[in-house]
C-alpha positions as CSV (number, residue, x, y, z in Angstrom):
1,M,32.3,23.9,50.8
2,L,30.1,26.7,51.3
3,S,30.7,28.4,54.8
4,D,28.3,29.3,57.2
5,A,27.6,32.7,56.3
6,Q,27.3,31.4,52.8
7,I,24.8,29.2,53.8
8,K,22.6,31.1,55.6
9,R,22.6,33.6,52.3
10,L,21.7,30.6,49.9
11,W,19.0,30.1,52.3
12,E,18.0,33.6,51.8
13,E,18.1,33.8,48.0
14,W,16.4,30.6,48.0
15,I,13.3,32.0,49.8
16,A,13.7,35.1,48.2
17,A,13.5,33.8,45.1
18,E,10.6,31.4,45.1
19,T,8.8,35.1,46.4
20,R,9.9,36.4,43.2
21,A,9.0,33.5,41.2
22,Y,5.0,33.3,42.4
23,W,5.1,37.5,42.3
24,Y,6.2,37.3,38.7
25,A,3.7,34.4,37.9
26,E,0.9,36.0,39.5
27,L,1.3,39.9,37.5
28,S,1.7,38.3,34.4
29,T,-1.6,36.4,35.0
30,K,-2.9,39.7,36.0
31,Y,-2.1,41.4,32.8
32,Q,-3.2,38.9,30.4
33,Q,-6.5,39.1,32.5
34,R,-6.4,43.4,32.0
35,Q,-5.8,42.3,28.4
36,R,-8.4,40.2,27.9
37,I,-10.9,42.0,29.0
38,I,-9.5,45.4,27.1
39,T,-10.0,43.3,23.9
40,I,-13.1,42.0,24.7
41,L,-14.6,45.3,25.7
42,S,-13.2,47.2,22.7
43,L,-14.6,44.2,20.3
44,V,-18.0,44.6,22.1
45,L,-17.9,48.5,21.3
46,S,-16.6,48.5,17.8
47,S,-19.1,46.1,16.6
48,G,-22.1,47.9,18.7
49,A,-21.2,51.1,17.2
50,A,-20.9,49.1,13.5
51,V,-24.4,47.9,14.6
52,L,-25.5,51.4,15.9
53,F,-24.6,53.1,12.4
54,F,-26.2,50.9,10.2
55,T,-29.5,51.0,12.2
56,R,-29.0,55.0,12.3
57,I,-29.0,55.2,16.0
58,G,-27.8,58.3,17.4
59,L,-25.2,56.6,19.8
60,A,-23.0,55.2,16.8
61,P,-20.7,58.3,17.4
62,Y,-20.3,57.9,21.2
63,I,-20.0,54.2,21.6
64,A,-17.1,54.3,18.4
65,I,-15.6,57.2,20.3
66,L,-15.4,54.7,23.6
67,A,-13.7,51.9,21.3
68,A,-11.1,54.1,20.5
69,I,-10.4,55.0,23.9
70,V,-10.7,51.5,25.1
71,S,-8.1,50.9,21.9
72,A,-5.9,53.8,23.3
73,V,-5.8,52.5,26.8
74,S,-5.0,49.1,25.4
75,L,-2.1,50.4,23.7
76,V,-0.5,52.8,26.6
77,E,-1.2,50.2,28.9
78,Q,0.6,47.2,27.1
79,N,-0.9,44.7,29.4
80,Y,0.6,42.3,26.4
81,R,4.1,43.4,27.1
82,R,4.3,43.6,30.5
83,A,2.4,39.4,30.6
84,I,5.4,38.6,28.7
85,L,8.1,40.4,31.0
86,A,6.5,39.1,33.6
87,D,6.4,35.9,32.5
88,D,10.0,36.0,31.6
89,L,11.1,36.9,35.0
90,H,8.8,33.9,36.9
91,S,10.9,31.8,34.7
92,K,14.4,33.3,35.3
93,W,13.2,33.6,39.5
94,N,12.2,29.5,39.3
95,R,15.5,28.7,38.0
96,I,17.3,30.7,40.2
97,A,15.0,28.8,43.3
98,L,15.6,25.4,41.4
99,E,19.5,26.1,41.4
100,C,19.4,27.4,45.1
101,T,17.4,23.8,45.5
102,R,20.1,22.1,43.9
103,L,22.7,23.7,45.9
104,W,21.5,23.2,49.3
105,E,21.7,19.6,48.3
106,S,25.2,19.6,47.7
107,W,26.8,23.0,49.9
108,F,29.3,20.4,51.0
109,S,30.9,20.1,47.9
110,E,34.4,21.1,46.5
111,E,32.5,23.8,43.4
112,A,29.7,24.5,45.8
113,A,31.3,28.1,46.0
114,E,31.6,28.2,42.4
115,R,28.2,27.4,41.5
116,F,27.0,29.7,44.7
117,R,28.0,32.4,43.0
118,Q,26.7,31.7,40.0
119,V,23.9,31.7,41.8
120,E,24.5,35.0,43.0
121,N,24.8,36.3,39.3
122,L,21.9,35.0,38.4
123,A,20.0,36.8,40.6
124,F,21.8,39.8,39.7
125,D,20.9,39.7,36.2
126,A,17.3,38.8,37.2
127,S,16.6,41.6,39.2
128,Q,18.1,43.9,36.7
129,S,15.4,43.0,34.4
130,S,12.9,43.6,36.8
131,T,13.8,46.6,37.9
132,S,14.1,47.8,33.8
133,A,10.9,46.2,33.4
134,G,8.7,49.0,35.7
135,F,6.7,47.1,37.5
136,K,4.6,48.7,39.9
137,Y,6.5,47.2,44.0
138,D,4.2,45.3,45.6
139,A,4.8,45.3,49.2
140,K,1.3,43.5,50.4
141,A,1.6,41.0,47.3
142,L,5.3,40.0,47.6
143,G,4.5,39.9,51.8
144,H,1.9,37.5,50.6
145,W,4.1,35.3,48.5
146,Q,6.8,35.2,50.6
147,D,4.9,33.9,53.5
148,V,4.1,31.3,50.8
149,A,7.3,30.3,50.3
150,Q,8.3,30.3,54.0
151,M,5.5,27.5,54.5
152,H,6.7,25.7,51.5
153,H,10.1,25.3,53.5
154,G,8.5,24.7,56.7
155,I,9.5,28.4,58.5
156,K,5.6,29.4,59.1
157,S,2.5,27.7,59.3
158,A,-0.3,28.8,57.4
159,A,-2.6,31.2,59.6
């Protein structure tokens, strides 16, 4: 059975886990979109440089340089890798939120305290993964997703 303090922490962890799951899903989508745009731009510029080269129009070297710059940006930004990391963190936080849901429904059981410790350990591990991934903190986006999570649980109403 969970104590009143543990029940309060479970509730807070549940909202926080859902908030982070939503935010990492948004990040994954954002990085995938960026990578798609860079890939398309790189293909268009490379193709344009090739066409201009064969038609002997003098812009070919400049377009080729632009294509190289876009390719370099793609390598440096590592949007694809970031999208995968964000997707993995989304899954981890979603799993934690699910475990919180299950525990909330059985907080009075004998094994609830042990299950709560497991949830806290999962959250600790996910937090470590997210800080080592190097994602930029975005208070506005997190605030938005926290509002969504709270509305989902009837804490806030849609504004």
